[in-house]
C-alpha positions in Angstrom: -9.4 -16.3 -15.7 -9.2 -13.8 -12.9 -11.8 -11.1 -12.4 -9.2 -8.9 -10.9 -7.2 -6.5 -13.0 -4.0 -4.7 -12.1 -4.0 -1.0 -13.0 -1.5 1.9 -12.8 0.2 2.2 -9.4 -0.1 -1.5 -8.7 -3.7 -1.3 -7.6 -6.3 -3.9 -8.4 -9.8 -3.4 -9.8 -12.1 -6.0 -8.4 -15.9 -6.6 -8.4 -17.4 -5.3 -5.1 -19.6 -8.4 -5.2 -16.4 -10.5 -4.6 -15.7 -8.6 -1.4 -19.4 -9.0 -0.4 -19.1 -12.8 -1.0 -15.9 -12.8 1.1 -17.5 -10.9 4.0 -20.7 -13.1 4.0 -18.6 -16.3 3.8 -16.3 -15.2 6.6 -19.3 -14.3 8.8 -21.3 -17.5 8.1 -18.5 -20.0 7.6 -20.4 -21.3 4.7 -20.2 -21.1 0.9 -23.7 -22.5 0.7 -25.2 -19.8 2.9 -23.4 -17.1 1.0 -24.6 -18.5 -2.3 -28.2 -18.6 -1.0 -28.0 -15.1 0.4 -26.7 -13.6 -2.9 -28.6 -15.9 -5.3 -25.4 -17.4 -6.7 -24.2 -20.9 -7.3 -22.0 -22.3 -4.5 -19.2 -22.9 -6.9 -19.2 -19.2 -8.0 -18.9 -18.1 -4.4 -16.1 -20.6 -3.8 -14.3 -19.5 -7.0 -14.6 -15.8 -6.2 -13.0 -16.4 -2.8 -10.3 -18.5 -4.4 -9.5 -15.7 -6.8 -9.4 -13.2 -3.9 -6.9 -15.6 -2.2 -4.8 -15.7 -5.4 -4.6 -11.9 -5.7 -3.9 -11.4 -2.0 -1.4 -14.3 -1.9 -2.9 -15.5 1.3 -5.3 -18.3 2.3 -8.6 -16.9 3.6 -10.3 -20.2 4.5 -9.3 -23.6 5.4 -11.6 -26.0 3.5 -12.6 -29.6 3.9 -15.6 -31.5 2.5 -17.9 -30.5 5.4 -16.9 -27.0 6.5 -14.7 -24.0 6.2 -12.7 -22.2 8.9 -11.5 -18.6 8.6 -7.8 -18.0 8.9 -6.1 -15.4 11.0 -5.4 -13.4 7.9 -9.1 -13.5 7.0 -10.1 -12.2 10.5 -7.5 -9.4 10.1 -8.7 -8.1 6.8 -12.4 -8.6 7.4 -13.0 -5.2 9.2 -11.2 -3.4 6.3 -13.3 -5.2 3.7 -16.5 -4.3 5.6 -15.5 -0.7 5.7 -14.9 -0.7 1.9 -18.3 -2.1 1.2 -19.9 0.4 3.6 -18.1 3.2 1.8 -19.2 2.0 -1.6 -22.8 1.7 -0.4 -22.6 5.3 1.0 -21.3 6.6 -2.3 -24.1 5.0 -4.2 -26.7 6.2 -1.7 -25.4 9.7 -2.0 -25.4 9.5 -5.8 -28.9 8.2 -5.7 -30.1 11.2 -3.6 -28.3 13.6 -5.9 -29.9 12.0 -8.9 -33.4 12.1 -7.4 -32.9 15.7 -6.5 -31.8 16.6 -10.0 -34.8 14.7 -11.5 -37.2 16.5 -9.2 -35.8 19.9 -10.3 -36.2 19.1 -14.0 
């Protein structure tokens, strides 16, 4: 079952963790390193990347038993994915500051 859901306007709702797994995997060329960094099972990291490939309709990684290699498509979308995660982190940081300020006023 996919963890991606299509909503109005043809957009997809996905877990930001899947994008973070993708970024880490693309940077490290390793499902194992990604799993260790995020405290996940290797198969979960691999599955999330496969699901992302399914939704995008593109191969992100060439896989064999010993390694993975990023595809040209993967390299192309990586900066955009990093920007998305950075923006999400900024939003939560800002919300956290607002929440702390509200708490201190009360």
